[in-house]
MIZA-34410 format. One record per atom (N, C-alpha, C): atom name; chain; residue number from 1; residue in three letters; x, y, z. Coordinates in steps of 0.001 Angstrom, whole numbers, plus 500000, padded with zeros to 6 digits. Atoms other than C-alpha are relative to their C-alpha. Layout:
! MIZA-34410
<node "CA", "A", NUM, "ALA", <X, Y, Z>>,
...
//
This chain:
! MIZA-34410
<node "N", "A", 1, "MET", <500799, 498903, 500101>>,
<node "CA", "A", 1, "MET", <499994, 500057, 499910>>,
<node "C", "A", 1, "MET", <500881, 501206, 500040>>,
<node "N", "A", 2, "ARG", <499284, 498869, 499933>>,
<node "CA", "A", 2, "ARG", <502858, 502430, 500741>>,
<node "C", "A", 2, "ARG", <500505, 500246, 498683>>,
<node "N", "A", 3, "ARG", <499454, 499743, 501519>>,
<node "CA", "A", 3, "ARG", <504203, 502100, 497150>>,
<node "C", "A", 3, "ARG", <498955, 500729, 499374>>,
<node "N", "A", 4, "VAL", <501022, 499487, 500664>>,
<node "CA", "A", 4, "VAL", <500793, 503055, 495851>>,
<node "C", "A", 4, "VAL", <500062, 501438, 500313>>,
<node "N", "A", 5, "ALA", <500074, 498656, 499546>>,
<node "CA", "A", 5, "ALA", <500769, 506136, 497862>>,
<node "C", "A", 5, "ALA", <501350, 500857, 499505>>,
<node "N", "A", 6, "GLU", <498879, 499197, 500648>>,
<node "CA", "A", 6, "GLU", <504318, 507036, 496790>>,
<node "C", "A", 6, "GLU", <499880, 500272, 498489>>,
<node "N", "A", 7, "LEU", <500231, 499751, 501455>>,
<node "CA", "A", 7, "LEU", <503368, 506723, 493184>>,
<node "C", "A", 7, "LEU", <499022, 500964, 499736>>,
<node "N", "A", 8, "LYS", <501012, 498838, 500215>>,
<node "CA", "A", 8, "LYS", <500330, 508877, 493613>>,
<node "C", "A", 8, "LYS", <500652, 501293, 500373>>,
<node "N", "A", 9, "SER", <499249, 498824, 499548>>,
<node "CA", "A", 9, "SER", <502540, 511330, 495407>>,
<node "C", "A", 9, "SER", <500926, 500804, 499023>>,
<node "N", "A", 10, "GLY", <498971, 499728, 501081>>,
<node "CA", "A", 10, "GLY", <505143, 511493, 492502>>,
<node "C", "A", 10, "GLY", <501231, 500228, 500874>>,
<node "N", "A", 11, "VAL", <498758, 499928, 499275>>,
<node "CA", "A", 11, "VAL", <507820, 511639, 495351>>,
<node "C", "A", 11, "VAL", <500568, 498594, 500296>>,
<node "N", "A", 12, "LEU", <499666, 501199, 500043>>,
<node "CA", "A", 12, "LEU", <509797, 508541, 495009>>,
<node "C", "A", 12, "LEU", <501409, 499749, 500665>>,
<node "N", "A", 13, "PRO", <498813, 500246, 499556>>,
<node "CA", "A", 13, "PRO", <512919, 506877, 496675>>,
<node "C", "A", 13, "PRO", <500948, 499728, 498821>>,
<node "N", "A", 14, "TYR", <499053, 500213, 501032>>,
<node "CA", "A", 14, "TYR", <515997, 507190, 494380>>,
<node "C", "A", 14, "TYR", <501359, 500576, 500280>>,
<node "N", "A", 15, "ASN", <498629, 499226, 499736>>,
<node "CA", "A", 15, "ASN", <519739, 507710, 494849>>,
<node "C", "A", 15, "ASN", <500101, 500314, 501500>>,
<node "N", "A", 16, "TYR", <500185, 499708, 498564>>,
<node "CA", "A", 16, "TYR", <519330, 507541, 498667>>,
<node "C", "A", 16, "TYR", <499391, 501219, 500364>>,
<node "N", "A", 17, "GLY", <500946, 498811, 499600>>,
<node "CA", "A", 17, "GLY", <516862, 510339, 498810>>,
<node "C", "A", 17, "GLY", <498609, 499752, 499443>>,
<node "N", "A", 18, "LYS", <501269, 499972, 500518>>,
<node "CA", "A", 18, "LYS", <513321, 511191, 497963>>,
<node "C", "A", 18, "LYS", <499986, 500971, 498810>>,
<node "N", "A", 19, "HIS", <499803, 498956, 501164>>,
<node "CA", "A", 19, "HIS", <512877, 513000, 494542>>,
<node "C", "A", 19, "HIS", <498492, 499973, 499302>>,
<node "N", "A", 20, "LYS", <501326, 499871, 500757>>,
<node "CA", "A", 20, "LYS", <509798, 514311, 492650>>,
<node "C", "A", 20, "LYS", <500210, 499463, 498653>>,
<node "N", "A", 21, "MET", <500021, 500638, 501242>>,
<node "CA", "A", 21, "MET", <509442, 512061, 489550>>,
<node "C", "A", 21, "MET", <498785, 499752, 499322>>,
<node "N", "A", 22, "LYS", <501229, 500475, 500804>>,
<node "CA", "A", 22, "LYS", <506982, 511526, 486855>>,
<node "C", "A", 22, "LYS", <499860, 498554, 499534>>,
<node "N", "A", 23, "ILE", <499932, 501371, 500569>>,
<node "CA", "A", 23, "ILE", <508096, 507931, 486263>>,
<node "C", "A", 23, "ILE", <500219, 499132, 501289>>,
<node "N", "A", 24, "ASP", <499943, 500776, 498667>>,
<node "CA", "A", 24, "ASP", <508012, 505083, 488922>>,
<node "C", "A", 24, "ASP", <501479, 499307, 500059>>,
<node "N", "A", 25, "GLU", <498731, 500694, 499734>>,
<node "CA", "A", 25, "GLU", <511621, 503757, 488315>>,
<node "C", "A", 25, "GLU", <501000, 500684, 499051>>,
<node "N", "A", 26, "LYS", <499119, 499576, 500895>>,
<node "CA", "A", 26, "LYS", <514852, 504925, 486992>>,
<node "C", "A", 26, "LYS", <501449, 499158, 500144>>,
<node "N", "A", 27, "GLU", <498942, 501090, 500136>>,
<node "CA", "A", 27, "GLU", <518315, 503283, 486119>>,
<node "C", "A", 27, "GLU", <500817, 500460, 501212>>,
<node "N", "A", 28, "GLY", <498828, 500144, 498898>>,
<node "CA", "A", 28, "GLY", <520986, 502487, 488704>>,
<node "C", "A", 28, "GLY", <500485, 498495, 500215>>,
<node "N", "A", 29, "ALA", <499334, 501414, 499895>>,
<node "CA", "A", 29, "ALA", <523335, 499548, 489582>>,
<node "C", "A", 29, "ALA", <500632, 500027, 501320>>,
<node "N", "A", 30, "SER", <499399, 500109, 498841>>,
<node "CA", "A", 30, "SER", <524516, 498357, 492969>>,
<node "C", "A", 30, "SER", <500555, 498616, 500122>>,
<node "N", "A", 31, "ALA", <499371, 501216, 499827>>,
<node "CA", "A", 31, "ALA", <526802, 495821, 494139>>,
<node "C", "A", 31, "ALA", <500152, 499589, 501589>>,
<node "N", "A", 32, "PHE", <500015, 500428, 498637>>,
<node "CA", "A", 32, "PHE", <526637, 493796, 497569>>,
<node "C", "A", 32, "PHE", <500963, 499029, 500428>>,
<node "N", "A", 33, "TYR", <499178, 501155, 499588>>,
<node "CA", "A", 33, "TYR", <528843, 491675, 499515>>,
<node "C", "A", 33, "TYR", <499423, 499455, 501426>>,
<node "N", "A", 34, "ARG", <500362, 501043, 498803>>,
<node "CA", "A", 34, "ARG", <527892, 488870, 502156>>,
<node "C", "A", 34, "ARG", <501097, 499604, 500625>>,
<node "N", "A", 35, "ASP", <498795, 500577, 499326>>,
<node "CA", "A", 35, "ASP", <530457, 488158, 504618>>,
<node "C", "A", 35, "ASP", <499643, 498603, 500708>>,
<node "N", "A", 36, "LYS", <500108, 501239, 499537>>,
<node "CA", "A", 36, "LYS", <530944, 484890, 506342>>,
<node "C", "A", 36, "LYS", <498779, 499844, 501268>>,
<node "N", "A", 37, "ASN", <500995, 499990, 498937>>,
<node "CA", "A", 37, "ASN", <528514, 485919, 509284>>,
<node "C", "A", 37, "ASN", <498657, 500245, 499399>>,
<node "N", "A", 38, "GLY", <501215, 499485, 500488>>,
<node "CA", "A", 38, "GLY", <525744, 486836, 506903>>,
<node "C", "A", 38, "GLY", <499705, 501464, 499972>>,
<node "N", "A", 39, "ASP", <500186, 498409, 500044>>,
<node "CA", "A", 39, "ASP", <526196, 490558, 507184>>,
<node "C", "A", 39, "ASP", <500084, 500427, 498580>>,
<node "N", "A", 40, "ILE", <500023, 499374, 501592>>,
<node "CA", "A", 40, "ILE", <525558, 492417, 503827>>,
<node "C", "A", 40, "ILE", <500339, 501317, 500006>>,
<node "N", "A", 41, "TYR", <499421, 498696, 500025>>,
<node "CA", "A", 41, "TYR", <527420, 495393, 502789>>,
<node "C", "A", 41, "TYR", <499859, 500531, 498578>>,
<node "N", "A", 42, "LEU", <500034, 499229, 501195>>,
<node "CA", "A", 42, "LEU", <526791, 497830, 499952>>,
<node "C", "A", 42, "LEU", <501469, 500385, 499701>>,
<node "N", "A", 43, "THR", <498567, 499730, 500465>>,
<node "CA", "A", 43, "THR", <530173, 498044, 498013>>,
<node "C", "A", 43, "THR", <499990, 501058, 498946>>,
<node "N", "A", 44, "TYR", <499731, 499205, 501141>>,
<node "CA", "A", 44, "TYR", <529346, 500047, 495079>>,
<node "C", "A", 44, "TYR", <498339, 500496, 499477>>,
<node "N", "A", 45, "SER", <501295, 499625, 500602>>,
<node "CA", "A", 45, "SER", <526344, 502196, 493679>>,
<node "C", "A", 45, "SER", <500160, 501085, 498957>>,
<node "N", "A", 46, "THR", <500123, 498869, 500970>>,
<node "CA", "A", 46, "THR", <525700, 504280, 490735>>,
<node "C", "A", 46, "THR", <498805, 500291, 499392>>,
<node "N", "A", 47, "TYR", <501326, 499592, 500402>>,
<node "CA", "A", 47, "TYR", <522884, 506184, 489269>>,
<node "C", "A", 47, "TYR", <500107, 500828, 498830>>,
<node "N", "A", 48, "GLU", <500211, 499146, 501384>>,
<node "CA", "A", 48, "GLU", <521796, 508117, 485931>>,
<node "C", "A", 48, "GLU", <501232, 499845, 499181>>,
<node "N", "A", 49, "ARG", <498955, 500354, 500985>>,
<node "CA", "A", 49, "ARG", <524801, 508807, 483979>>,
<node "C", "A", 49, "ARG", <501182, 499153, 500435>>,
<node "N", "A", 50, "GLY", <498972, 500910, 499425>>,
<node "CA", "A", 50, "GLY", <527152, 506710, 486089>>,
<node "C", "A", 50, "GLY", <499916, 498598, 499514>>,
<node "N", "A", 51, "ILE", <500352, 501311, 500384>>,
<node "CA", "A", 51, "ILE", <525645, 503622, 484589>>,
<node "C", "A", 51, "ILE", <500384, 499784, 498312>>,
<node "N", "A", 52, "ASP", <499732, 500041, 501419>>,
<node "CA", "A", 52, "ASP", <526832, 504623, 480799>>,
<node "C", "A", 52, "ASP", <500802, 498809, 499657>>,
<node "N", "A", 53, "LEU", <499033, 500955, 500343>>,
<node "CA", "A", 53, "LEU", <529594, 502042, 480858>>,
<node "C", "A", 53, "LEU", <499338, 498684, 500044>>,
<node "N", "A", 54, "MET", <500819, 501415, 500108>>,
<node "CA", "A", 54, "MET", <527102, 499105, 481496>>,
<node "C", "A", 54, "MET", <498839, 500130, 499021>>,
<node "N", "A", 55, "ASN", <501253, 499825, 500940>>,
<node "CA", "A", 55, "ASN", <524602, 500467, 478881>>,
<node "C", "A", 55, "ASN", <500768, 499841, 498692>>,
<node "N", "A", 56, "SER", <499243, 500180, 501242>>,
<node "CA", "A", 56, "SER", <526259, 498971, 475761>>,
<node "C", "A", 56, "SER", <499416, 500892, 498711>>,
<node "N", "A", 57, "THR", <500599, 499000, 501038>>,
<node "CA", "A", 57, "THR", <523802, 501103, 473526>>,
<node "C", "A", 57, "THR", <500819, 501305, 499979>>,
<node "N", "A", 58, "TYR", <499282, 498575, 499808>>,
<node "CA", "A", 58, "TYR", <525607, 504360, 474896>>,
<node "C", "A", 58, "TYR", <501525, 499728, 499269>>,
<node "N", "A", 59, "ASN", <498645, 500021, 500422>>,
<node "CA", "A", 59, "ASN", <529096, 502792, 474029>>,
<node "C", "A", 59, "ASN", <499952, 499883, 498468>>,
<node "N", "A", 60, "PHE", <500045, 499929, 501528>>,
<node "CA", "A", 60, "PHE", <528011, 502191, 470209>>,
<node "C", "A", 60, "PHE", <499616, 501348, 499531>>,
<node "N", "A", 61, "LEU", <500525, 498627, 500485>>,
<node "CA", "A", 61, "LEU", <526251, 505545, 469964>>,
<node "C", "A", 61, "LEU", <501173, 501054, 500150>>,
<node "N", "A", 62, "ASP", <498895, 499082, 500001>>,
<node "CA", "A", 62, "ASP", <529395, 507335, 471186>>,
<node "C", "A", 62, "ASP", <500981, 499878, 498849>>,
<node "N", "A", 63, "LEU", <499064, 500011, 501312>>,
<node "CA", "A", 63, "LEU", <531212, 506143, 468068>>,
<node "C", "A", 63, "LEU", <499327, 500798, 498770>>,
<node "N", "A", 64, "THR", <500481, 499481, 501173>>,
<node "CA", "A", 64, "THR", <528744, 507775, 465862>>,
<node "C", "A", 64, "THR", <500036, 501672, 499952>>,
<node "N", "A", 65, "ALA", <499670, 498601, 500099>>,
<node "CA", "A", 65, "ALA", <528880, 511542, 464727>>,
<node "C", "A", 65, "ALA", <498907, 500778, 500815>>,
<node "N", "A", 66, "LYS", <500954, 499058, 499223>>,
<node "CA", "A", 66, "LYS", <525794, 512756, 466642>>,
<node "C", "A", 66, "LYS", <499981, 499354, 501431>>,
<node "N", "A", 67, "GLY", <499843, 500485, 498695>>,
<node "CA", "A", 67, "GLY", <526375, 510480, 469792>>,
<node "C", "A", 67, "GLY", <498595, 499623, 500308>>,
<node "N", "A", 68, "HIS", <501235, 500309, 499373>>,
<node "CA", "A", 68, "HIS", <523394, 510029, 472157>>,
<node "C", "A", 68, "HIS", <498884, 500947, 499343>>,
<node "N", "A", 69, "ASP", <501025, 499027, 500496>>,
<node "CA", "A", 69, "ASP", <521740, 513148, 470536>>,
<node "C", "A", 69, "ASP", <498652, 500141, 500867>>,
<node "N", "A", 70, "GLU", <501074, 500238, 498963>>,
<node "CA", "A", 70, "GLU", <519695, 513180, 473618>>,
<node "C", "A", 70, "GLU", <499144, 501330, 500358>>,
<node "N", "A", 71, "ASN", <500850, 498951, 499600>>,
<node "CA", "A", 71, "ASN", <516838, 515611, 474594>>,
<node "C", "A", 71, "ASN", <500475, 500293, 501755>>,
<node "N", "A", 72, "PRO", <499338, 499899, 498582>>,
<node "CA", "A", 72, "PRO", <518415, 517130, 478001>>,
<node "C", "A", 72, "PRO", <498881, 499997, 500899>>,
<node "N", "A", 73, "ASP", <501086, 499841, 499102>>,
<node "CA", "A", 73, "ASP", <514841, 517350, 479578>>,
<node "C", "A", 73, "ASP", <499404, 498671, 500203>>,
<node "N", "A", 74, "ALA", <500582, 501411, 499887>>,
<node "CA", "A", 74, "ALA", <513957, 513654, 479027>>,
<node "C", "A", 74, "ALA", <500909, 498824, 499779>>,
<node "N", "A", 75, "THR", <499119, 501019, 499920>>,
<node "CA", "A", 75, "THR", <516239, 510907, 479979>>,
<node "C", "A", 75, "THR", <499579, 498867, 499020>>,
<node "N", "A", 76, "GLN", <500268, 501229, 500899>>,
<node "CA", "A", 76, "GLN", <516508, 508151, 477159>>,
<node "C", "A", 76, "GLN", <498575, 499971, 499349>>,
<node "N", "A", 77, "ASP", <501403, 499813, 500712>>,
<node "CA", "A", 77, "ASP", <513188, 509494, 475404>>,
<node "C", "A", 77, "ASP", <500369, 499617, 498359>>,
<node "N", "A", 78, "TRP", <499695, 500137, 501397>>,
<node "CA", "A", 78, "TRP", <515139, 508829, 472168>>,
<node "C", "A", 78, "TRP", <500047, 498426, 499628>>,
<node "N", "A", 79, "VAL", <499908, 501240, 499996>>,
<node "CA", "A", 79, "VAL", <515208, 504961, 472670>>,
<node "C", "A", 79, "VAL", <498724, 499468, 499388>>,
<node "N", "A", 80, "ARG", <501492, 500792, 500547>>,
<node "CA", "A", 80, "ARG", <512622, 502999, 470426>>,
<node "C", "A", 80, "ARG", <500207, 498614, 499656>>,
<node "N", "A", 81, "TYR", <499699, 501350, 500496>>,
<node "CA", "A", 81, "TYR", <512119, 499570, 469426>>,
<node "C", "A", 81, "TYR", <500081, 500122, 498510>>,
<node "N", "A", 82, "HIS", <499637, 499833, 501391>>,
<node "CA", "A", 82, "HIS", <513179, 498956, 465879>>,
<node "C", "A", 82, "HIS", <498850, 500192, 498930>>,
<node "N", "A", 83, "ASP", <501220, 499685, 500852>>,
<node "CA", "A", 83, "ASP", <509603, 499199, 464269>>,
<node "C", "A", 83, "ASP", <499301, 501186, 500567>>,
<node "N", "A", 84, "GLU", <500657, 498690, 499416>>,
<node "CA", "A", 84, "GLU", <508834, 502449, 466420>>,
<node "C", "A", 84, "GLU", <500612, 501231, 499276>>,
<node "N", "A", 85, "TYR", <499428, 498653, 500615>>,
<node "CA", "A", 85, "TYR", <511075, 504827, 464344>>,
<node "C", "A", 85, "TYR", <499257, 500495, 498798>>,
<node "N", "A", 86, "LYS", <500557, 499375, 501231>>,
<node "CA", "A", 86, "LYS", <509683, 507085, 461797>>,
<node "C", "A", 86, "LYS", <500686, 499799, 498940>>,
<node "N", "A", 87, "ASP", <499159, 500357, 501362>>,
<node "CA", "A", 87, "ASP", <510484, 506377, 458119>>,
<node "C", "A", 87, "ASP", <501146, 501198, 499826>>,
<node "N", "A", 88, "ALA", <498900, 498876, 500176>>,
<node "CA", "A", 88, "ALA", <513827, 508638, 457661>>,
<node "C", "A", 88, "ALA", <499688, 500679, 498558>>,
<node "N", "A", 89, "SER", <500213, 499395, 501290>>,
<node "CA", "A", 89, "SER", <512726, 509353, 453999>>,
<node "C", "A", 89, "SER", <498877, 500931, 500195>>,
//
């Protein structure tokens, strides 16, 4: 029930804080370590542009003339399925 209330409010947990967002999830990656006693430690986290090395699409686009060619106000709004692009001609 708490998640439903968070979604309705638009204030969601992200990157160790609460942020006003229009979407219910954003990119991030974390690594954890469990020691022999079963204690769990967060050893690494990265968010937003910090995941670029893990997103192979970005690596390929960085080789092209226009790169990501992103809209700075909308993260990854340029990504489409192959059959959703408008005809280039």
